[in-house]
C-alpha positions, 0 to 999 in steps of 0.5 A, spaced: 730 531 219 727 528 213 720 529 212 714 526 210 708 531 208 701 529 209 694 532 211 696 533 217 703 537 216 710 536 216 711 528 220 718 526 221 720 521 217 723 516 222 715 516 225 712 513 219 717 508 218 716 506 225 707 506 223 709 501 218 711 496 223 704 497 227 699 492 228 695 494 234 693 500 237 691 502 244 687 507 245 685 512 252 678 513 250 676 520 255 679 525 252 682 521 246 675 519 242 671 524 246 673 531 248 674 529 256 668 532 257 662 528 261 654 530 260 650 528 266 642 529 265 638 530 271 636 523 271 644 520 272 644 519 265 651 519 262 652 523 255 658 522 251 660 526 244 664 521 238 667 524 233 664 520 227 671 520 223 674 518 228 669 511 228 671 511 220 678 510 222 678 505 227 674 501 222 679 502 217 684 500 221 680 494 223 679 493 215 687 493 214 688 487 219 690 492 225 687 490 232 684 495 236 684 496 244 680 502 248 683 502 256 679 506 259 679 508 267 672 509 267 666 504 266 660 505 262 655 503 257 656 508 252 663 506 251 662 499 251 656 501 246 660 506 241 666 501 240 661 495 239 659 498 233 666 500 231 668 492 230 672 493 236 674 487 240 678 489 246 675 493 250 678 494 257 673 498 263 674 501 269 682 500 269 687 503 273 693 499 270 694 500 263 701 497 262 699 489 265 692 490 259 699 492 254 702 487 255 697 481 256 694 484 249 701 484 247 703 477 249 695 474 246 696 477 239 704 476 239 706 481 238 712 485 240 712 494 244 715 495 237 708 493 234 704 498 237 701 504 238 699 507 245 695 513 245 692 518 251 691 524 253 692 524 262 697 522 267 695 515 267 696 514 260 703 516 261 705 508 262 702 506 256 705 511 252 712 510 254 711 502 253 709 502 246 712 503 240 710 509 239 707 513 244 702 518 241 698 524 245 693 528 243 694 535 241 690 537 247 693 532 252 695 535 258 703 538 257 706 533 262 704 527 257 705 531 251 713 531 253 712 523 253 710 523 247 713 520 241 708 524 236 702 529 239 697 529 233 695 536 231 688 534 231 684 534 238 681 529 242 674 528 240 674 532 234 679 527 229 686 526 234 683 518 233 682 519 224 689 523 223 693 517 228 689 512 222 690 515 216 698 515 219 698 509 220 696 507 213 699 511 210 706 508 212 703 502 209 701 504 203 692 502 204 690 510 206 686 510 198 684 504 199 680 505 205 671 504 202 665 503 206 661 507 210 662 513 217 658 511 224 
Protein backbone atom coordinates (compact mmCIF):
# COMPACT_ATOMS: atom_id res chain seq x y z
CA UNK A 1 0.00 0.00 0.00
CA UNK A 2 1.38 3.37 -1.04
CA UNK A 3 1.29 6.11 1.58
CA UNK A 4 1.75 9.85 1.80
CA UNK A 5 3.66 11.27 4.77
CA UNK A 6 1.65 13.96 6.57
CA UNK A 7 1.83 15.83 9.86
CA UNK A 8 -0.63 13.24 11.15
CA UNK A 9 1.44 10.22 10.11
CA UNK A 10 1.43 8.15 6.95
CA UNK A 11 -1.90 8.24 5.13
CA UNK A 12 -3.04 5.86 2.39
CA UNK A 13 -2.31 7.47 -0.99
CA UNK A 14 -5.71 6.31 -2.28
CA UNK A 15 -7.39 8.34 0.48
CA UNK A 16 -5.39 11.43 -0.48
CA UNK A 17 -6.46 10.87 -4.10
CA UNK A 18 -10.13 10.60 -3.04
CA UNK A 19 -9.82 13.79 -0.97
CA UNK A 20 -8.55 15.67 -4.00
CA UNK A 21 -12.08 15.49 -5.47
CA UNK A 22 -13.86 16.82 -2.36
CA UNK A 23 -16.10 19.89 -2.74
CA UNK A 24 -18.05 19.63 0.55
CA UNK A 25 -17.58 18.37 4.11
CA UNK A 26 -20.55 17.50 6.31
CA UNK A 27 -19.68 17.41 10.01
CA UNK A 28 -21.52 16.22 13.09
CA UNK A 29 -20.94 18.63 16.00
CA UNK A 30 -20.96 17.01 19.46
CA UNK A 31 -17.99 14.66 19.65
CA UNK A 32 -16.45 16.10 16.47
CA UNK A 33 -16.16 19.87 16.99
CA UNK A 34 -16.40 19.36 20.74
CA UNK A 35 -15.21 16.59 23.02
CA UNK A 36 -18.79 15.37 23.27
CA UNK A 37 -19.38 16.62 26.79
CA UNK A 38 -22.14 19.09 27.51
CA UNK A 39 -21.70 21.40 30.48
CA UNK A 40 -24.87 22.63 32.16
CA UNK A 41 -24.91 25.52 34.63
CA UNK A 42 -27.18 25.88 37.63
CA UNK A 43 -29.56 28.08 35.67
CA UNK A 44 -29.77 25.64 32.75
CA UNK A 45 -27.25 27.43 30.55
CA UNK A 46 -25.26 25.17 28.26
CA UNK A 47 -21.54 25.38 27.57
CA UNK A 48 -19.38 23.74 24.92
CA UNK A 49 -15.69 24.13 24.16
CA UNK A 50 -14.51 24.55 20.58
CA UNK A 51 -10.88 24.44 19.48
CA UNK A 52 -9.57 27.50 17.62
CA UNK A 53 -7.39 25.35 15.36
CA UNK A 54 -10.49 23.49 14.22
CA UNK A 55 -12.07 26.86 13.49
CA UNK A 56 -9.07 27.88 11.42
CA UNK A 57 -9.35 24.64 9.46
CA UNK A 58 -13.03 25.27 8.68
CA UNK A 59 -12.31 28.81 7.54
CA UNK A 60 -9.43 27.55 5.37
CA UNK A 61 -11.73 25.02 3.70
CA UNK A 62 -14.32 27.70 2.98
CA UNK A 63 -11.69 30.12 1.65
CA UNK A 64 -10.49 27.34 -0.66
CA UNK A 65 -14.02 26.92 -2.04
CA UNK A 66 -14.98 23.78 -0.10
CA UNK A 67 -18.52 23.95 1.25
CA UNK A 68 -18.93 23.10 4.93
CA UNK A 69 -22.15 21.89 6.56
CA UNK A 70 -22.93 20.83 10.10
CA UNK A 71 -25.67 18.31 10.76
CA UNK A 72 -26.42 17.61 14.40
CA UNK A 73 -29.10 15.87 16.39
CA UNK A 74 -29.12 18.48 19.12
CA UNK A 75 -30.21 22.11 18.85
CA UNK A 76 -28.08 24.80 20.43
CA UNK A 77 -27.68 28.55 20.09
CA UNK A 78 -23.99 27.98 20.85
CA UNK A 79 -23.58 25.85 17.71
CA UNK A 80 -25.41 28.40 15.56
CA UNK A 81 -23.25 31.22 16.91
CA UNK A 82 -19.95 29.34 16.51
CA UNK A 83 -20.66 28.05 13.00
CA UNK A 84 -21.91 31.43 11.76
CA UNK A 85 -18.71 33.02 13.12
CA UNK A 86 -16.72 30.52 11.03
CA UNK A 87 -18.72 31.30 7.88
CA UNK A 88 -20.71 28.06 7.78
CA UNK A 89 -24.08 28.63 6.08
CA UNK A 90 -25.52 25.12 6.09
CA UNK A 91 -26.36 24.47 9.75
CA UNK A 92 -28.94 21.76 10.37
CA UNK A 93 -29.81 21.17 14.02
CA UNK A 94 -32.31 18.84 15.67
CA UNK A 95 -31.81 16.40 12.81
CA UNK A 96 -32.88 12.78 13.21
CA UNK A 97 -32.31 11.84 9.55
CA UNK A 98 -28.84 12.95 8.49
CA UNK A 99 -29.05 10.97 5.26
CA UNK A 100 -31.96 13.03 3.94
CA UNK A 101 -29.99 16.22 4.70
CA UNK A 102 -27.01 14.71 2.85
CA UNK A 103 -29.19 14.06 -0.21
CA UNK A 104 -30.78 17.52 -0.08
CA UNK A 105 -27.44 19.34 0.17
CA UNK A 106 -25.84 17.17 -2.52
CA UNK A 107 -28.70 18.04 -4.87
CA UNK A 108 -28.70 21.71 -3.87
CA UNK A 109 -25.00 22.07 -4.69
CA UNK A 110 -25.07 19.59 -7.61
CA UNK A 111 -22.51 17.27 -6.02
CA UNK A 112 -22.16 13.52 -6.20
CA UNK A 113 -21.24 11.39 -3.18
CA UNK A 114 -17.59 11.11 -4.29
CA UNK A 115 -17.29 14.88 -3.81
CA UNK A 116 -18.47 14.81 -0.19
CA UNK A 117 -16.79 13.89 3.10
CA UNK A 118 -19.01 12.84 6.02
CA UNK A 119 -17.57 13.14 9.54
CA UNK A 120 -18.99 11.69 12.73
CA UNK A 121 -18.39 9.98 16.04
CA UNK A 122 -21.47 7.96 16.97
CA UNK A 123 -24.14 5.64 15.63
CA UNK A 124 -26.49 8.39 14.32
CA UNK A 125 -23.65 9.40 11.96
CA UNK A 126 -23.09 5.99 10.34
CA UNK A 127 -25.52 6.47 7.42
CA UNK A 128 -23.78 9.76 6.60
CA UNK A 129 -20.33 8.13 6.71
CA UNK A 130 -21.49 5.24 4.54
CA UNK A 131 -23.18 7.47 1.93
CA UNK A 132 -20.36 9.99 1.60
CA UNK A 133 -17.55 9.38 -0.86
CA UNK A 134 -15.19 9.50 2.12
CA UNK A 135 -16.51 8.65 5.57
CA UNK A 136 -14.33 9.79 8.46
CA UNK A 137 -14.61 9.02 12.17
CA UNK A 138 -12.76 10.91 14.86
CA UNK A 139 -10.14 9.08 16.92
CA UNK A 140 -12.40 8.66 19.95
CA UNK A 141 -15.54 7.72 18.00
CA UNK A 142 -17.60 4.71 19.00
CA UNK A 143 -15.67 1.57 17.91
CA UNK A 144 -18.37 0.42 15.50
CA UNK A 145 -18.45 3.86 13.86
CA UNK A 146 -14.67 3.66 13.40
CA UNK A 147 -15.16 0.33 11.63
CA UNK A 148 -17.60 1.97 9.19
CA UNK A 149 -15.22 4.81 8.32
CA UNK A 150 -12.66 4.90 5.56
CA UNK A 151 -10.36 6.98 7.75
CA UNK A 152 -10.07 7.50 11.51
CA UNK A 153 -8.35 10.70 12.59
CA UNK A 154 -5.28 10.62 14.82
CA UNK A 155 -6.80 13.52 16.80
CA UNK A 156 -9.80 13.31 19.13
CA UNK A 157 -13.06 15.18 18.66
CA UNK A 158 -12.74 18.70 20.07
CA UNK A 159 -8.96 18.41 20.11
CA UNK A 160 -7.95 18.96 16.49
CA UNK A 161 -9.82 16.25 14.53
CA UNK A 162 -11.59 18.86 12.38
CA UNK A 163 -8.27 20.57 11.66
CA UNK A 164 -6.68 17.24 10.70
CA UNK A 165 -9.47 16.59 8.19
CA UNK A 166 -9.20 20.13 6.83
CA UNK A 167 -5.42 19.85 6.49
CA UNK A 168 -5.63 16.51 4.67
CA UNK A 169 -8.19 17.87 2.19
CA UNK A 170 -6.14 20.99 1.57
CA UNK A 171 -2.96 18.91 1.24
CA UNK A 172 -4.64 16.68 -1.33
CA UNK A 173 -5.67 19.74 -3.34
CA UNK A 174 -2.28 21.46 -3.18
CA UNK A 175 -3.58 24.28 -0.99
CA UNK A 176 -2.29 23.45 2.48
CA UNK A 177 0.58 25.95 2.51
CA UNK A 178 -1.47 28.79 1.00
CA UNK A 179 -3.77 29.41 3.97
CA UNK A 180 -3.58 32.64 5.92
CA UNK A 181 -5.83 34.70 8.12
CA UNK A 182 -6.42 34.37 11.80
CA UNK A 183 -7.83 31.81 14.17
CA UNK A 184 -11.22 32.34 15.74
